[in-house]
C-alpha positions in Angstrom: 100.0 82.8 96.1 102.1 85.2 94.0 105.5 84.1 92.7 108.7 86.1 92.4 108.6 85.8 88.6 105.3 87.6 88.6 106.8 90.6 90.5 109.5 93.3 90.1 112.1 93.6 92.7 112.1 97.3 93.9 114.5 97.2 96.8 115.4 95.9 100.2 114.7 96.9 103.8 118.1 97.9 105.2 117.2 98.9 108.8 114.5 100.2 111.1 113.8 103.9 111.6 112.7 105.1 115.0 110.7 103.3 117.6 107.3 103.2 115.8 108.0 100.4 113.4 109.2 102.4 110.4 111.6 100.7 107.9 114.2 102.1 105.5 113.8 100.8 102.0 116.9 101.1 99.8 116.1 101.2 96.1 118.1 101.3 92.9 115.8 104.0 91.4 112.8 105.9 92.6 109.9 104.0 94.2 106.9 104.2 91.9 104.9 106.3 94.4 101.7 106.1 92.3 101.6 102.5 93.6 101.9 103.2 97.3 98.2 102.2 97.9 98.8 98.8 96.4 100.2 95.9 98.4 103.9 95.4 98.4 105.3 91.9 98.7 108.1 91.1 101.2 110.2 88.0 100.8 109.9 86.1 104.0 111.7 82.7 104.1 111.5 82.4 100.3 107.7 83.2 100.0 106.2 86.6 99.1 103.9 88.0 101.8 101.6 91.0 101.0 101.6 94.1 103.1 100.1 97.5 102.7 101.8 100.8 103.3 100.0 102.9 105.9 98.3 106.1 104.9 101.0 108.7 104.5 103.5 105.9 105.3 105.9 106.5 102.4 108.4 109.3 102.8 111.5 110.1 100.7 114.6 110.0 102.8 117.2 110.7 100.1 117.8 109.8 96.4 118.0 106.1 97.1 116.1 105.4 100.3 112.5 105.8 101.6 111.0 105.5 105.0 108.1 103.1 105.0 105.4 102.5 107.6 103.6 99.2 107.1 100.0 98.5 108.3 100.1 96.5 111.5 103.8 97.0 112.3 103.8 99.3 115.3 107.1 98.7 117.0 110.8 98.6 116.3 110.9 95.0 117.4 108.3 93.9 114.9 109.9 96.0 112.1 113.3 94.5 112.8 112.1 91.1 111.5 111.9 92.6 108.0 115.5 94.0 107.9 117.4 92.5 104.9 114.1 91.4 103.3 113.6 92.1 99.6 110.5 94.1 98.5 108.5 93.5 95.3 105.6 94.9 93.4 103.2 92.9 91.3 104.0 93.1 87.6 100.3 93.2 86.7 100.1 96.7 88.1 102.2 98.0 85.3 101.5 98.5 81.6 104.1 98.8 78.9 103.3 102.6 78.7 104.2 103.2 82.4 107.3 105.2 83.1 108.8 102.8 85.6 112.0 102.8 87.6 114.8 101.4 85.5 115.9 98.7 87.9 112.9 96.6 87.0 114.7 95.8 83.7 117.4 93.9 85.5 117.0 90.3 84.6 115.3 91.0 81.4 116.7 89.4 78.3 118.2 91.9 75.8 117.7 91.2 72.1 119.3 93.1 69.2 116.8 93.8 66.4 119.1 92.2 63.9 121.5 90.2 66.2 118.9 88.2 68.1 119.4 87.3 71.8 122.3 89.1 73.4 122.0 88.2 77.1 120.5 89.0 80.5 120.7 92.6 81.8 122.8 92.4 84.9 123.0 96.1 85.8 121.5 99.5 84.9 123.4 102.7 85.4 122.3 106.3 85.0 125.3 108.5 83.9 123.9 112.0 84.1 120.7 111.1 82.3 122.4 108.6 79.9 121.0 105.2 80.7 123.3 102.2 80.1 122.4 98.5 80.3 125.2 96.1 81.2 124.9 92.7 79.6 127.1 89.6 79.6 127.8 88.7 75.9 130.3 86.1 74.8 131.9 86.1 78.3 132.4 89.9 78.2 130.5 92.7 79.9 129.0 94.9 77.3 127.5 98.3 78.0 124.6 99.2 75.8 123.1 102.7 75.8 119.3 102.7 76.2 118.1 105.3 73.8 114.3 105.7 73.3 114.6 106.1 69.5 116.3 102.7 69.3 113.9 100.9 71.6 111.9 98.4 69.4 110.0 96.4 72.0 109.6 96.1 75.7 107.6 93.1 76.9 106.9 92.9 80.6 105.2 89.5 80.3 108.2 87.8 78.8 110.9 90.0 80.4 112.2 90.9 76.9 113.6 94.1 75.5 114.5 94.5 71.9 116.8 97.4 70.8 118.1 98.4 67.4 121.8 98.1 68.5 124.4 100.6 67.3 126.6 98.9 64.7 129.6 97.2 66.2 128.7 97.8 69.8 128.9 94.1 70.6 132.5 94.0 69.4 133.7 96.6 71.8 
């Protein structure tokens, strides 16, 4: 049985769509569509249960939601059981070179190259292409820009990200 710590949270089913068992998946960032043929895992009563997305069962609704059709779910009644359920993908699908949705970094521990452990990443924002990580540091929320040139290490196995932090940023 797969565990949550072996998966990335990609979103949550927020409602049903239509009468044929479709669900609306709300995500922080884009769903990695190259993985739509892999099983997704749905949190049901604290356990992760695998499901497959039907052929042509993933459609973009808008910038933060998708309409998903799961194999074997053919009615609104069956689909309604999944509303408010979190949806995960297996970490083993991804390599460090993959260009993934940024929300998978939430919960990673941020380290400064010189400073050591800074804290857990609690939020990721995209301000017109400028990616900012929010971290709790010394009881303060600190916003750290994610700049590719300053990225030292990104380890999906240990949920660790190391950045060459701009001088003084932790003092702001």
